[in-house]
C-alpha positions as CSV (number, residue, x, y, z in Angstrom):
1,M,-20.9,17.6,33.0
2,E,-19.3,19.4,30.1
3,L,-21.3,22.0,28.2
4,I,-20.5,20.3,24.9
5,E,-19.2,17.0,23.5
6,L,-17.4,16.7,20.2
7,I,-18.2,13.9,17.9
8,C,-15.7,13.4,15.0
9,V,-17.5,13.1,11.7
10,D,-14.5,13.4,9.3
11,G,-10.8,13.2,9.6
12,P,-8.2,13.3,10.8
13,F,-6.8,15.1,7.7
14,G,-3.1,15.5,6.9
15,D,-2.8,18.4,9.3
16,G,-4.3,16.4,12.2
17,M,-7.6,18.4,12.0
18,C,-11.1,16.8,12.2
19,S,-14.6,18.0,11.6
20,Y,-17.0,17.6,14.5
21,D,-20.7,17.6,15.2
22,V,-21.3,19.1,18.7
23,V,-23.7,17.7,21.3
24,I,-25.0,20.5,23.6
25,N,-25.6,19.2,27.1
26,K,-27.5,22.2,28.4
27,K,-31.0,23.0,27.4
28,D,-31.3,26.4,25.7
29,A,-27.5,27.0,25.9
30,T,-26.7,30.5,24.7
31,V,-23.8,32.0,22.7
32,S,-22.5,33.4,26.0
33,D,-22.5,29.9,27.4
34,L,-20.3,28.6,24.6
35,I,-18.0,31.7,24.8
36,N,-17.5,31.2,28.6
37,Y,-16.9,27.5,28.1
38,V,-14.2,27.8,25.4
39,V,-12.4,30.8,27.0
40,N,-12.2,28.9,30.3
41,K,-10.4,26.0,28.5
42,K,-7.1,27.9,29.0
43,G,-5.0,25.6,26.7
44,D,-7.2,26.1,23.7
45,W,-7.4,28.7,21.0
46,G,-9.6,29.4,18.0
47,H,-12.6,31.3,16.7
48,I,-16.4,31.4,17.0
49,G,-18.7,32.4,14.2
50,I,-22.5,32.6,13.9
51,K,-23.9,31.2,10.7
52,G,-25.7,33.7,8.6
53,I,-24.7,36.6,10.8
54,T,-20.9,36.7,11.1
55,D,-18.5,35.8,8.4
56,V,-17.9,32.2,9.4
57,S,-15.6,31.6,6.5
58,D,-13.1,34.0,8.0
59,F,-14.3,33.6,11.6
60,N,-13.6,37.3,12.2
61,A,-16.3,37.8,14.8
62,F,-14.7,36.2,17.9
63,E,-11.2,34.9,18.6
64,Y,-9.9,33.3,21.8
65,R,-6.5,32.2,22.8
66,W,-5.3,30.4,25.9
67,G,-7.9,31.7,28.3
68,E,-8.1,35.2,26.9
69,I,-10.5,36.9,24.5
70,V,-8.4,38.3,21.6
71,N,-11.3,39.8,19.5
72,D,-14.9,40.0,20.5
73,G,-17.0,41.2,17.5
74,I,-20.2,39.4,18.5
75,P,-22.9,42.0,19.4
76,K,-24.2,41.8,23.0
77,Q,-27.8,41.1,21.9
78,L,-26.7,38.0,20.1
79,K,-24.8,36.6,23.0
80,E,-28.0,35.8,24.9
81,K,-29.6,34.0,21.9
82,P,-30.1,30.3,22.3
83,I,-28.1,28.0,20.1
84,R,-29.8,25.5,17.7
85,S,-26.7,23.6,16.8
86,I,-22.9,23.8,16.6
87,T,-20.3,22.4,14.3
88,A,-16.6,22.5,14.9
89,S,-13.3,21.9,13.2
90,G,-9.9,21.6,14.6
91,G,-7.3,19.5,16.3
92,W,-4.5,19.6,18.9
93,S,-5.4,22.7,20.8
94,C,-7.1,24.7,18.0
95,M,-10.9,24.6,17.7
96,D,-13.2,26.7,15.6
97,Y,-16.9,26.7,16.3
98,C,-19.8,27.6,13.9
99,I,-23.1,28.3,15.7
100,L,-26.6,28.2,14.2
101,L,-29.1,30.2,16.3
102,K,-32.6,29.1,17.1
């Protein structure tokens, strides 16, 4: 079973991007769980932000690209925090995630 499932809630827009609600299939999934999941999807790239903690408008906290971590600015203590909810936006192979912690 996949860690998350994406449910399109708006789009596609002119650039092929959509907005998504994210269903989390693991009870008490953590920020680290999401990071590991997206980085292991080697064909994808994008950003992860934490609502209210990182600048999710710029997504400068965490960037991943094709199986590699490009920038990891999420503090270690936040990586073990459980996730309350996730929203996402993207299309093709780009996907940005916005996390709300419990």
